[in-house]
N, CA, C and O atoms as a GROMACS GRO file, in nm:
protein
  360
    1UNK      N    1   0.762   0.539  -1.694
    1UNK     CA    2   0.621   0.507  -1.684
    1UNK      C    3   0.546   0.619  -1.620
    1UNK      O    4   0.584   0.668  -1.514
    2UNK      N    5   0.437   0.661  -1.685
    2UNK     CA    6   0.359   0.771  -1.629
    2UNK      C    7   0.216   0.718  -1.596
    2UNK      O    8   0.149   0.655  -1.678
    3UNK      N    9   0.176   0.746  -1.473
    3UNK     CA   10   0.036   0.713  -1.430
    3UNK      C   11  -0.034   0.843  -1.420
    3UNK      O   12   0.015   0.937  -1.359
    4UNK      N   13  -0.152   0.850  -1.482
    4UNK     CA   14  -0.227   0.970  -1.475
    4UNK      C   15  -0.294   0.983  -1.337
    4UNK      O   16  -0.307   0.885  -1.265
    5UNK      N   17  -0.335   1.105  -1.302
    5UNK     CA   18  -0.400   1.130  -1.168
    5UNK      C   19  -0.537   1.057  -1.173
    5UNK      O   20  -0.587   1.011  -1.070
    6UNK      N   21  -0.594   1.048  -1.291
    6UNK     CA   22  -0.730   0.973  -1.297
    6UNK      C   23  -0.708   0.825  -1.264
    6UNK      O   24  -0.786   0.764  -1.191
    7UNK      N   25  -0.603   0.770  -1.318
    7UNK     CA   26  -0.576   0.627  -1.293
    7UNK      C   27  -0.541   0.603  -1.147
    7UNK      O   28  -0.587   0.506  -1.087
    8UNK      N   29  -0.460   0.691  -1.089
    8UNK     CA   30  -0.425   0.680  -0.946
    8UNK      C   31  -0.559   0.692  -0.859
    8UNK      O   32  -0.580   0.616  -0.765
    9UNK      N   33  -0.638   0.781  -0.892
    9UNK     CA   34  -0.761   0.800  -0.812
    9UNK      C   35  -0.855   0.670  -0.833
    9UNK      O   36  -0.920   0.625  -0.739
   10UNK      N   37  -0.857   0.618  -0.949
   10UNK     CA   38  -0.938   0.495  -0.973
   10UNK      C   39  -0.882   0.382  -0.885
   10UNK      O   40  -0.959   0.313  -0.817
   11UNK      N   41  -0.750   0.363  -0.885
   11UNK     CA   42  -0.685   0.258  -0.805
   11UNK      C   43  -0.708   0.279  -0.655
   11UNK      O   44  -0.734   0.185  -0.580
   12UNK      N   45  -0.697   0.406  -0.614
   12UNK     CA   46  -0.713   0.444  -0.472
   12UNK      C   47  -0.856   0.409  -0.422
   12UNK      O   48  -0.876   0.365  -0.309
   13UNK      N   49  -0.950   0.431  -0.508
   13UNK     CA   50  -1.094   0.414  -0.473
   13UNK      C   51  -1.154   0.277  -0.495
   13UNK      O   52  -1.272   0.257  -0.469
   14UNK      N   53  -1.074   0.182  -0.543
   14UNK     CA   54  -1.114   0.048  -0.570
   14UNK      C   55  -1.154  -0.026  -0.443
   14UNK      O   56  -1.084  -0.027  -0.342
   15UNK      N   57  -1.271  -0.088  -0.456
   15UNK     CA   58  -1.313  -0.180  -0.337
   15UNK      C   59  -1.224  -0.301  -0.331
   15UNK      O   60  -1.192  -0.363  -0.432
   16UNK      N   61  -1.184  -0.331  -0.212
   16UNK     CA   62  -1.096  -0.448  -0.200
   16UNK      C   63  -1.151  -0.579  -0.260
   16UNK      O   64  -1.077  -0.666  -0.305
   17UNK      N   65  -1.281  -0.589  -0.257
   17UNK     CA   66  -1.343  -0.709  -0.312
   17UNK      C   67  -1.334  -0.713  -0.463
   17UNK      O   68  -1.350  -0.819  -0.523
   18UNK      N   69  -1.309  -0.604  -0.524
   18UNK     CA   70  -1.289  -0.599  -0.670
   18UNK      C   71  -1.146  -0.620  -0.716
   18UNK      O   72  -1.118  -0.630  -0.836
   19UNK      N   73  -1.057  -0.625  -0.620
   19UNK     CA   74  -0.916  -0.651  -0.660
   19UNK      C   75  -0.887  -0.792  -0.689
   19UNK      O   76  -0.941  -0.882  -0.624
   20UNK      N   77  -0.800  -0.817  -0.790
   20UNK     CA   78  -0.766  -0.949  -0.830
   20UNK      C   79  -0.616  -0.969  -0.811
   20UNK      O   80  -0.536  -0.884  -0.850
   21UNK      N   81  -0.580  -1.081  -0.750
   21UNK     CA   82  -0.440  -1.112  -0.710
   21UNK      C   83  -0.351  -1.102  -0.835
   21UNK      O   84  -0.238  -1.054  -0.826
   22UNK      N   85  -0.399  -1.146  -0.944
   22UNK     CA   86  -0.312  -1.153  -1.068
   22UNK      C   87  -0.288  -1.010  -1.124
   22UNK      O   88  -0.203  -0.993  -1.211
   23UNK      N   89  -0.360  -0.910  -1.076
   23UNK     CA   90  -0.346  -0.776  -1.123
   23UNK      C   91  -0.253  -0.697  -1.024
   23UNK      O   92  -0.228  -0.578  -1.047
   24UNK      N   93  -0.205  -0.757  -0.920
   24UNK     CA   94  -0.128  -0.686  -0.820
   24UNK      C   95   0.022  -0.744  -0.817
   24UNK      O   96   0.052  -0.858  -0.852
   25UNK      N   97   0.109  -0.651  -0.772
   25UNK     CA   98   0.245  -0.692  -0.752
   25UNK      C   99   0.265  -0.767  -0.611
   25UNK      O  100   0.182  -0.754  -0.521
   26UNK      N  101   0.368  -0.837  -0.600
   26UNK     CA  102   0.400  -0.905  -0.474
   26UNK      C  103   0.488  -0.809  -0.392
   26UNK      O  104   0.592  -0.761  -0.437
   27UNK      N  105   0.440  -0.785  -0.269
   27UNK     CA  106   0.512  -0.683  -0.191
   27UNK      C  107   0.657  -0.723  -0.166
   27UNK      O  108   0.743  -0.636  -0.158
   28UNK      N  109   0.685  -0.851  -0.154
   28UNK     CA  110   0.830  -0.887  -0.131
   28UNK      C  111   0.916  -0.870  -0.247
   28UNK      O  112   1.038  -0.878  -0.234
   29UNK      N  113   0.860  -0.847  -0.364
   29UNK     CA  114   0.938  -0.815  -0.484
   29UNK      C  115   0.975  -0.666  -0.503
   29UNK      O  116   1.054  -0.631  -0.590
   30UNK      N  117   0.916  -0.583  -0.421
   30UNK     CA  118   0.935  -0.438  -0.433
   30UNK      C  119   1.053  -0.406  -0.356
   30UNK      O  120   1.057  -0.434  -0.236
   31UNK      N  121   1.157  -0.345  -0.418
   31UNK     CA  122   1.280  -0.307  -0.348
   31UNK      C  123   1.303  -0.158  -0.372
   31UNK      O  124   1.303  -0.112  -0.486
   32UNK      N  125   1.322  -0.084  -0.261
   32UNK     CA  126   1.337   0.059  -0.268
   32UNK      C  127   1.479   0.093  -0.210
   32UNK      O  128   1.513   0.049  -0.100
   33UNK      N  129   1.556   0.169  -0.283
   33UNK     CA  130   1.684   0.214  -0.234
   33UNK      C  131   1.669   0.338  -0.145
   33UNK      O  132   1.651   0.448  -0.197
   34UNK      N  133   1.677   0.322  -0.017
   34UNK     CA  134   1.656   0.433   0.069
   34UNK      C  135   1.763   0.543   0.071
   34UNK      O  136   1.750   0.647   0.135
   35UNK      N  137   1.872   0.512  -0.005
   35UNK     CA  138   1.971   0.616  -0.016
   35UNK      C  139   1.943   0.714  -0.119
   35UNK      O  140   2.015   0.814  -0.130
   36UNK      N  141   1.840   0.694  -0.199
   36UNK     CA  142   1.805   0.789  -0.306
   36UNK      C  143   1.706   0.893  -0.255
   36UNK      O  144   1.652   0.883  -0.145
   37UNK      N  145   1.683   0.994  -0.341
   37UNK     CA  146   1.594   1.105  -0.296
   37UNK      C  147   1.451   1.053  -0.280
   37UNK      O  148   1.417   0.944  -0.328
   38UNK      N  149   1.370   1.129  -0.214
   38UNK     CA  150   1.230   1.093  -0.197
   38UNK      C  151   1.163   1.075  -0.334
   38UNK      O  152   1.092   0.977  -0.358
   39UNK      N  153   1.188   1.173  -0.424
   39UNK     CA  154   1.129   1.163  -0.553
   39UNK      C  155   1.170   1.033  -0.631
   39UNK      O  156   1.085   0.971  -0.695
   40UNK      N  157   1.290   0.996  -0.624
   40UNK     CA  158   1.340   0.877  -0.686
   40UNK      C  159   1.277   0.748  -0.624
   40UNK      O  160   1.245   0.652  -0.693
   41UNK      N  161   1.262   0.752  -0.494
   41UNK     CA  162   1.199   0.638  -0.428
   41UNK      C  163   1.050   0.626  -0.467
   41UNK      O  164   1.003   0.514  -0.489
   42UNK      N  165   0.978   0.732  -0.475
   42UNK     CA  166   0.842   0.733  -0.517
   42UNK      C  167   0.835   0.684  -0.658
   42UNK      O  168   0.755   0.596  -0.688
   43UNK      N  169   0.915   0.736  -0.745
   43UNK     CA  170   0.918   0.691  -0.890
   43UNK      C  171   0.950   0.545  -0.894
   43UNK      O  172   0.885   0.475  -0.971
   44UNK      N  173   1.042   0.492  -0.821
   44UNK     CA  174   1.082   0.351  -0.823
   44UNK      C  175   0.960   0.264  -0.769
   44UNK      O  176   0.929   0.159  -0.825
   45UNK      N  177   0.897   0.310  -0.667
   45UNK     CA  178   0.782   0.234  -0.612
   45UNK      C  179   0.672   0.223  -0.718
   45UNK      O  180   0.620   0.114  -0.742
   46UNK      N  181   0.634   0.342  -0.782
   46UNK     CA  182   0.534   0.340  -0.880
   46UNK      C  183   0.565   0.251  -1.000
   46UNK      O  184   0.476   0.187  -1.054
   47UNK      N  185   0.693   0.247  -1.040
   47UNK     CA  186   0.737   0.168  -1.148
   47UNK      C  187   0.728   0.016  -1.120
   47UNK      O  188   0.705  -0.066  -1.209
   48UNK      N  189   0.747  -0.016  -0.990
   48UNK     CA  190   0.747  -0.158  -0.956
   48UNK      C  191   0.611  -0.216  -0.915
   48UNK      O  192   0.597  -0.338  -0.900
   49UNK      N  193   0.513  -0.132  -0.898
   49UNK     CA  194   0.385  -0.178  -0.857
   49UNK      C  195   0.283  -0.166  -0.969
   49UNK      O  196   0.292  -0.075  -1.051
   50UNK      N  197   0.188  -0.255  -0.972
   50UNK     CA  198   0.078  -0.244  -1.068
   50UNK      C  199  -0.031  -0.162  -1.014
   50UNK      O  200  -0.111  -0.105  -1.088
   51UNK      N  201  -0.037  -0.154  -0.880
   51UNK     CA  202  -0.134  -0.067  -0.809
   51UNK      C  203  -0.066  -0.025  -0.684
   51UNK      O  204  -0.039  -0.108  -0.597
   52UNK      N  205  -0.037   0.104  -0.672
   52UNK     CA  206   0.039   0.150  -0.550
   52UNK      C  207  -0.043   0.144  -0.424
   52UNK      O  208   0.012   0.158  -0.315
   53UNK      N  209  -0.175   0.122  -0.436
   53UNK     CA  210  -0.255   0.114  -0.318
   53UNK      C  211  -0.292  -0.028  -0.270
   53UNK      O  212  -0.365  -0.044  -0.172
   54UNK      N  213  -0.239  -0.131  -0.340
   54UNK     CA  214  -0.269  -0.272  -0.304
   54UNK      C  215  -0.157  -0.360  -0.361
   54UNK      O  216  -0.110  -0.341  -0.473
   55UNK      N  217  -0.118  -0.458  -0.275
   55UNK     CA  218  -0.017  -0.552  -0.314
   55UNK      C  219  -0.058  -0.689  -0.251
   55UNK      O  220  -0.133  -0.700  -0.153
   56UNK      N  221   0.001  -0.793  -0.322
   56UNK     CA  222  -0.013  -0.930  -0.264
   56UNK      C  223   0.091  -0.942  -0.150
   56UNK      O  224   0.209  -0.911  -0.170
   57UNK      N  225   0.048  -0.984  -0.033
   57UNK     CA  226   0.134  -1.009   0.080
   57UNK      C  227   0.102  -1.151   0.125
   57UNK      O  228   0.002  -1.174   0.193
   58UNK      N  229   0.185  -1.244   0.088
   58UNK     CA  230   0.162  -1.384   0.123
   58UNK      C  231   0.028  -1.432   0.065
   58UNK      O  232   0.010  -1.428  -0.057
   59UNK      N  233  -0.067  -1.478   0.146
   59UNK     CA  234  -0.195  -1.527   0.099
   59UNK      C  235  -0.297  -1.413   0.090
   59UNK      O  236  -0.410  -1.432   0.047
   60UNK      N  237  -0.256  -1.300   0.131
   60UNK     CA  238  -0.353  -1.182   0.140
   60UNK      C  239  -0.331  -1.073   0.040
   60UNK      O  240  -0.224  -1.061  -0.019
   61UNK      N  241  -0.434  -0.992   0.023
   61UNK     CA  242  -0.422  -0.865  -0.048
   61UNK      C  243  -0.424  -0.764   0.060
   61UNK      O  244  -0.513  -0.761   0.145
   62UNK      N  245  -0.318  -0.674   0.056
   62UNK     CA  246  -0.309  -0.564   0.145
   62UNK      C  247  -0.344  -0.433   0.068
   62UNK      O  248  -0.279  -0.393  -0.028
   63UNK      N  249  -0.447  -0.375   0.115
   63UNK     CA  250  -0.489  -0.246   0.050
   63UNK      C  251  -0.455  -0.131   0.147
   63UNK      O  252  -0.498  -0.135   0.262
   64UNK      N  253  -0.379  -0.029   0.104
   64UNK     CA  254  -0.346   0.077   0.192
   64UNK      C  255  -0.409   0.212   0.151
   64UNK      O  256  -0.445   0.233   0.035
   65UNK      N  257  -0.422   0.298   0.245
   65UNK     CA  258  -0.473   0.430   0.223
   65UNK      C  259  -0.413   0.530   0.317
   65UNK      O  260  -0.347   0.491   0.414
   66UNK      N  261  -0.432   0.649   0.292
   66UNK     CA  262  -0.368   0.753   0.371
   66UNK      C  263  -0.470   0.861   0.409
   66UNK      O  264  -0.553   0.901   0.326
   67UNK      N  265  -0.463   0.909   0.538
   67UNK     CA  266  -0.549   1.013   0.581
   67UNK      C  267  -0.471   1.148   0.575
   67UNK      O  268  -0.359   1.156   0.625
   68UNK      N  269  -0.530   1.247   0.517
   68UNK     CA  270  -0.470   1.373   0.509
   68UNK      C  271  -0.468   1.434   0.651
   68UNK      O  272  -0.566   1.427   0.724
   69UNK      N  273  -0.356   1.494   0.685
   69UNK     CA  274  -0.353   1.556   0.820
   69UNK      C  275  -0.318   1.474   0.932
   69UNK      O  276  -0.298   1.523   1.043
   70UNK      N  277  -0.310   1.338   0.907
   70UNK     CA  278  -0.273   1.240   1.020
   70UNK      C  279  -0.127   1.264   1.056
   70UNK      O  280  -0.040   1.288   0.972
   71UNK      N  281  -0.105   1.256   1.192
   71UNK     CA  282   0.032   1.273   1.236
   71UNK      C  283   0.095   1.138   1.280
   71UNK      O  284   0.216   1.130   1.299
   72UNK      N  285   0.012   1.034   1.294
   72UNK     CA  286   0.065   0.904   1.328
   72UNK      C  287   0.151   0.848   1.212
   72UNK      O  288   0.125   0.875   1.095
   73UNK      N  289   0.252   0.772   1.249
   73UNK     CA  290   0.330   0.702   1.149
   73UNK      C  291   0.261   0.570   1.116
   73UNK      O  292   0.174   0.528   1.193
   74UNK      N  293   0.295   0.502   1.010
   74UNK     CA  294   0.235   0.379   0.973
   74UNK      C  295   0.266   0.275   1.080
   74UNK      O  296   0.185   0.186   1.104
   75UNK      N  297   0.382   0.283   1.144
   75UNK     CA  298   0.417   0.189   1.253
   75UNK      C  299   0.315   0.205   1.369
   75UNK      O  300   0.268   0.107   1.425
   76UNK      N  301   0.284   0.330   1.401
   76UNK     CA  302   0.184   0.354   1.511
   76UNK      C  303   0.050   0.293   1.474
   76UNK      O  304  -0.014   0.234   1.561
   77UNK      N  305   0.006   0.305   1.354
   77UNK     CA  306  -0.120   0.251   1.312
   77UNK      C  307  -0.119   0.102   1.306
   77UNK      O  308  -0.220   0.039   1.338
   78UNK      N  309  -0.008   0.041   1.267
   78UNK     CA  310   0.004  -0.109   1.269
   78UNK      C  311  -0.002  -0.156   1.412
   78UNK      O  312  -0.067  -0.258   1.435
   79UNK      N  313   0.058  -0.095   1.506
   79UNK     CA  314   0.059  -0.133   1.644
   79UNK      C  315  -0.086  -0.131   1.699
   79UNK      O  316  -0.131  -0.223   1.766
   80UNK      N  317  -0.155  -0.022   1.668
   80UNK     CA  318  -0.294  -0.006   1.707
   80UNK      C  319  -0.385  -0.117   1.644
   80UNK      O  320  -0.470  -0.175   1.712
   81UNK      N  321  -0.365  -0.145   1.515
   81UNK     CA  322  -0.435  -0.249   1.446
   81UNK      C  323  -0.405  -0.384   1.516
   81UNK      O  324  -0.497  -0.460   1.544
   82UNK      N  325  -0.282  -0.411   1.543
   82UNK     CA  326  -0.251  -0.545   1.601
   82UNK      C  327  -0.312  -0.555   1.744
   82UNK      O  328  -0.364  -0.660   1.783
   83UNK      N  329  -0.305  -0.451   1.816
   83UNK     CA  330  -0.365  -0.457   1.952
   83UNK      C  331  -0.515  -0.477   1.939
   83UNK      O  332  -0.571  -0.557   2.014
   84UNK      N  333  -0.584  -0.408   1.846
   84UNK     CA  334  -0.730  -0.423   1.831
   84UNK      C  335  -0.759  -0.566   1.786
   84UNK      O  336  -0.849  -0.627   1.844
   85UNK      N  337  -0.693  -0.624   1.690
   85UNK     CA  338  -0.710  -0.755   1.636
   85UNK      C  339  -0.684  -0.870   1.739
   85UNK      O  340  -0.743  -0.977   1.731
   86UNK      N  341  -0.597  -0.844   1.832
   86UNK     CA  342  -0.557  -0.950   1.926
   86UNK      C  343  -0.623  -0.939   2.060
   86UNK      O  344  -0.591  -1.016   2.151
   87UNK      N  345  -0.711  -0.849   2.074
   87UNK     CA  346  -0.789  -0.844   2.204
   87UNK      C  347  -0.869  -0.972   2.220
   87UNK      O  348  -0.930  -1.022   2.126
   88UNK      N  349  -0.866  -1.023   2.343
   88UNK     CA  350  -0.947  -1.141   2.369
   88UNK      C  351  -1.078  -1.097   2.423
   88UNK      O  352  -1.083  -1.025   2.522
   89UNK      N  353  -1.186  -1.139   2.360
   89UNK     CA  354  -1.324  -1.098   2.402
   89UNK      C  355  -1.362  -1.192   2.518
   89UNK      O  356  -1.351  -1.314   2.506
   90UNK      N  357  -1.406  -1.134   2.630
   90UNK     CA  358  -1.446  -1.209   2.745
   90UNK      C  359  -1.593  -1.220   2.747
   90UNK      O  360  -1.649  -1.281   2.838
   0.00000   0.00000   0.00000
């Protein structure tokens, strides 16, 4: 399966409000063999997803993006997001 750069850019730039659940893969159905090379893992991910930038996660649509030059890991960003969302406003 080959995805053109134009198609990848289109998917990356989609507004989350324009995404439709039926057009997305379910995140829990995506299985990646971490014993394989990075190139094989990327290829497998792209083959299993309808849009590599968005998936169905339970009742929600999760849209992901990447910042060039960022040194934080996704785990670091998820912790920051969780802290921000769980702050109690006084």
